[in-house]
Steps between C-alpha positions, in 0.01 A plus 500: 500500500788734576618467143149601378502795735841611370380460136185700568700772677759516225240539221297745707803724550593497136139559380467771760788689337302514172174580662650754734677683219173549314306632794780708656444752227206642696721544812821613328294753303301621807684837508427537130134421537454733799683781321332484161165335571225603732310241705213547258730418201621186676136411568425517131803278423389252762157471333679414169743261670214313680304480172800354320549237770128412488499453124808274505334292773166468315618448143794286600253236619768375737638292217857577614424338836326201345794458260744486792290245685456260201858531382605394850287187464663389173836327453489476123681798351291509177184528709641778709602702193156433348329627811708823481407552134134431572500753779659766294269452197191504718612825669577657165143425372345641817709818485417551132126465569491760772777746415328669199164563673682648803701733281193608307320581825785681668322845470189363667702352782675836548158666537382238752804521723605862460197677342703609190682362193849614579600175667416273201864485395587383853249216472650391161844487660381268776310284250817423308685460831231246596554288192874486559455442874291190435768354263775588740332317789504184289866554397612565862322191618688291242823647631392409856406142396839460346654624831686778317500726807802702395358571154167593667673742737710652217221583258265631768780717641565646156128558468526697827783714364294584189205610721734704721667681214173539308329660801786749549505586129128545446424674829804732544609572142180460296250595764254217410395435865260209523532422128874460545455242776273298273731530202794377708299190601413427139859528379613271778246234401614520136862460609429189721294336221765549233799390720328185639332399172791288363510299827122462485497379141756230583268362760208468256388222271270604220216266600173573670420274790124519506430248781743672739360837400154389610654382832673830536176697443330283756781564745529871420139609480435493872827686548372773256210577739733487804759715328250759382342493846842545650560801277161647608599437862841664470418788266129573493556752779681730255189522284276555805733762650519703182143635505474500883837663593660615172814418305730642771375242758548225239856623452585497872350154555673363187840634600462349845390174339810509275736549797335225701480293180871453520409210724292358222777553240807396697349207694155393393536508118855379512393215730218413264743497211767288672286267711208402282686279246676329787169454695326340206778247448501374864131478581528124538828496694484352851640818658295744289249601773761587755695684233194715411440568864853617580507711179196698618642549855824652370321682224289681763815573692650676196176674418474632859853644494434675174162636624666617822781683320267677246249592769772649726685687227214616283506845665875544456480384135252774408655769725826449318389427140168681448546837322144625546331520839174343370692166473624484869181350646545184288687335791194492715328236283812273460464300827147387415607403147810307610278293731271441202789356303604270794148358490518471122809280535328278743185482287710401200657206682172379631351511147773298342338177625219545243773498233668192635179298477365677191196634674535863389124556502536574871729792406221647295233465773710646779663792310173595323314516827792703658488739202127560560564551872782742415291716269232536764752584770672753277176698445431482870844573643656748244222748561566486876881449521626625160799305367546322829151350452624351172791333676283368780249363246779313327637356826161367606447343155843330489453371859167356388680315218777374737244343726303328220809391308646350816201284574454393139873419475492275805215304361652455152866442592580520865819705580603544868547878479667657806223744575620583850849595374344705212269691740781558741727640232240753376409612853857559600558707182195711577611558858841618373335742259286646774802543724673693220207754506611602851800664346317694225593836640871447505751632243502296184852374562405353841180357362693313233747358751227384745303334221809319383537356851137400515521316165823318599330390827220330307666163421653488854158547654377215283790285608415543873134432417610151367420582138801305372539127527845359619586374152413838348724681759782264412459570125495875568823469701669297223397751239630791715839320536512441127422855388618720783848549349480710184826334376313169457205651309662440160578136578146443641338667195704271267335199660149623428357355180274743311300401193 
């Protein structure tokens, strides 16, 4: 099991470099956004960004996920390549059917969302980005399936650089504002598609696999509803906030969500990317259930550290980096949103059981009901508590999913999750955050030092609360001895096999 843990950790770290680079643009460019964009501008951009993600989720039909699942089940290389080709051709037809009507109706959509025609070009940009985004999801999943983690990290990092440079060029030198942000995204999608296309073609066989395609649709259809419902759950509050609170409120919430979303990018998405292929392949292994259980325990540990750090330092981040005073208050929403992402990580692990046993219909039922709950809570709480109401509504909805997914998972495929350790970890992290609030009136330098001490104390408090098992403590000690001397890093790295 330790070898599997190491493999999962290794792939998660590599994939996180790629995912992190793409999403870090929003943080690195924070001074740029706050200097050249108003909160209302950023709110408009967030509406387009959410719409783009929604279209990719809906029209992608989750074929990229189904492809990964069914390729993992096959040992015959010709069948695998045929599945890849079938997935690509199917997605190409779907995109072709919907892209033209969307472009034709861009002016109407501009009127619906913004009460004028001037944003029709913006919609056309995200429609083309949507088509490329669907193809790129398939391509990246083929790279994941082939365990080409280094290649994955390289091309996604280069994509990040293009977004970074594009944003600077279009916002600072051309003055395109929101349009520049969207153009940068489009150019980066074109780049990734063209660079990865030769590798993708090598992994295709020009043969349609109709029987497997029918199975993929059967597998993926329930996931469409759960994915769309998940999008509604995560992003519908932007559409509700816009008429109730205005674009500026959408901008503040979206920026807070982006900062807290580093947890999603660095840990959750990278974990999904690195762990899922391994998890599928060892479902029937004797030690699989304990492996899944320990993975969740340590995953929550990492999520809690990240949430604690972002919650504590949100204020300092915006005091130092924000150029306009209207952006400073973003830090107040970050603690609620980081807690939301901790729950999202737990919910994801609980829901994986439905994938292991191919009962994905439960995903649809639970996530759809949570989305309905979330919409109702948003209308109720946003009017009373502004953007904080949106965060609270999301937390309640995700907690609802955690509870239901847990009980369903235990019936379908029992895993002895360490709920006591998980709860203890989250509570201790919360207590440390509330302790940090006692020092809010101090000078920024002293606040930073005290918060560093509190974060460092977190694993030690867990140690004394018997969070770690004896074998785990031993492995930690061995790892520390191996890596504590920088002179041995080169030798240690040479022994790590990357693919």
